[in-house]
C-alpha positions, -999 to +999 in steps of 0.1 A: +000+000+000+014+034-010+016+058+018-002+085-002-032+063-004-039+066+033-060+096+044-051+111+078-068+131+105-046+152+127-065+158+160-053+188+180-068+194+215-065+231+224-073+254+253-058+289+256-029+282+232-028+316+215+010+317+217+015+283+200-015+272+179-005+294+149+030+278+147+013+244+151-011+250+122+016+265+100+036+233+105+008+212+091+000+236+063+035+231+050+036+193+051+052+172+023+022+149+025-005+156-001-028+183+013-059+166-001-050+134+019-052+149+054-074+171+075-067+190+108-094+187+135-089+212+163-109+205+194-112+236+215-118+233+253-136+266+255-106+289+252-109+323+268-080+339+248-077+344+211-070+308+202-103+302+184-099+334+164-065+323+153-078+289+141-107+306+123-083+328+105-065+297+092-098+282+082-103+311+058-070+302+041-072+264+041-102+241+035-090+211+055-092+226+090-122+217+112-129+234+146-150+216+172-160+226+207-154+205+239-176+220+266-162+196+292-126+208+287-111+174+294-083+162+271-094+126+264-129+138+255-112+160+229-093+130+216-125+110+213-145+139+197-118+141+170-116+104+164-154+101+161-155+131+137-128+116+115-137+094+085-101+088+075-079+057+076-055+070+102-058+094+132-030+112+150-030+130+183-010+162+183-003+188+210-012+224+202+020+232+222+040+215+194+052+221+159+057+193+133+086+189+109+076+193+072+078+156+066+061+146+099+030+130+084+049+114+055+075+097+077+048+085+102+026+070+075+055+052+059+065+039+093+030+027+100+029+008+067+064-007+069+063-019+105+026-031+104+024-016+139-009-005+155+006+028+166+037+047+157+053+079+170+085+098+174+105+117+199+095+146+221+120+172+212+116+198+239+128+234+235+122+269+249+133+305+243+139+312+280+167+301+304+142+284+328+124+268+299+156+254+284+165+239+318+131+222+320+134+210+284+168+194+290+159+179+324+129+162+309+150+148+280+173+126+300+170+090+315+177+105+349+148+129+346+121+108+330+133+072+335+122+046+309+102+071+287+125+065+257+106+089+234+121+118+254+157+109+245+162+078+224+178+079+189+171+042+182+140+030+164+122-001+177+091-015+194+084+003+227+057+006+254+046+041+245+053+069+221+048+106+218+018+118+197+008+085+182-005+077+147-033+050+149-054+031+124-089+044+132-103+009+131-082+001+162-106+021+184-135-001+172-117-031+185-104-019+218-124+012+226-117+049+227-095+069+251-106+067+288-123+099+296-118+095+333-081+100+329-073+137+329-036+128+326-019+096+314-047+087+290-021+081+263-003+056+286-035+038+293-042+035+256-007+022+249-010-004+276-044-015+263-030-018+227-003-041+240-027-060+263-047-069+232-016-081+214-009-049+195+025-033+188+038+002+192+068+014+171+091+043+179+108+061+149+132+090+159+126+105+124+090+113+131+100+147+144+082+175+161+092+202+185+075+206+219+076+240+235+084+233+271+068+248+302+085+279+316+071+279+351+082+258+380+048+258+397+031+245+365+059+219+361+052+207+396+015+205+390+021+187+357+042+159+371+021+157+403-009+149+380+012+124+360+019+106+393-017+110+406-033+092+376-007+065+370-021+041+397-055+045+381-040+035+348-026+003+363-058-004+382-079-001+350-056-019+326-040-045+349-010-042+326+023-023+322+034-019+358+072-020+362+096-013+391+107+021+377+072+035+381+077+033+419+111+048+422+099+085+426+075+073+453+103+054+471+124+086+468+097+107+485+094+081+513+132+081+517+134+119+519+108+117+547+129+092+566+160+114+562+140+143+578+128+121+607+161+103+613+187+128+601+211+119+630+219+086+612+247+097+588+246+066+566+211+075+557+225+105+539+245+085+514+216+079+488+208+117+490+245+125+483+245+101+454+213+117+440+227+152+443+258+141+424+237+126+396+216+158+394+248+179+391+262+155+365+231+154+342+228+192+347+263+202+338+269+179+308+244+196+285+246+222+258+226+247+279+240+280+290+255+280+324+225+296+341+202+268+327+226+242+340+224+255+375+186+257+374+185+221+362+200+209+395+167+218+413+144+208+384+153+171+388+140+169+424+110+190+415+101+164+388+107+134+410+092+147+442+060+160+425+055+127+406+062+106+437+038+126+458+011+124+431+016+086+429+011+083+467-021+103+466-031+082+435-027+050+455-049+063+483-075+072+457-075+037+445-079+023+480-108+048+486-123+037+453-122+000+462-135+007+497-165+026+483-173-003+460-174-029+488 
């Protein structure tokens, strides 16, 4: 099957993205893939800024852009609205905070055909125009920062557990269901685990390139990773699949820090903390960032790990509460 014979729907959830949605749409307007073979479905979560007006201005220039409202403002609902609105062979989830390479769709579709995978995707190439943003981008692009999430840093193609901004055959959702609308975060993880649980395959190709504009606020970063941790136990509870030891490491780190605070007089207890600090410094210093970003990165690693670990702990309590209420 020739790649150009497949029609594609690009689904872009959006809420208050006036600084980024224009770049995102420009990236798709300038694709190497035949324009008549793909459409762009923007799902707006009731934006209060100028995001909708920006999309409408592009609709006047291009006839393949559709704008749909999501009154509930929940991301997986946007995903499902887009999938159900699509009549094409392939659907792709794409962040309004990102910008695709010109050959983004072409490479992804070729990969989907050649690998016979159920889902394909590429790397999350994070960048920013600020010192803090660059520190966050680099910290979330290392194994020390994000663990086994290889799409953040890997350069090697292959079958993986999950990818960034996947391309799916639309018929897949008829077989295994749509995105779980209860999961405000981690809905893509849950879908990836469900695909594999049903015997499907997910392929990572580092040449499916797009740029993600990283967060530039430490409080938002904390909230983001807290939510990742908060919803992860619910993913495991629902899918009964995908749980690995590395998912628990940030939680164990938080428990360890609490024990250090309570039993600080035991000097040997400080050794893991010293080792962690050394690793934070190492992964911060050996980057191409400016020196100020390198210094900031030293504190970003613990923010990521502590916020995720705390979220995971609260998520476990929510699961226990959920089970108790069903008894």
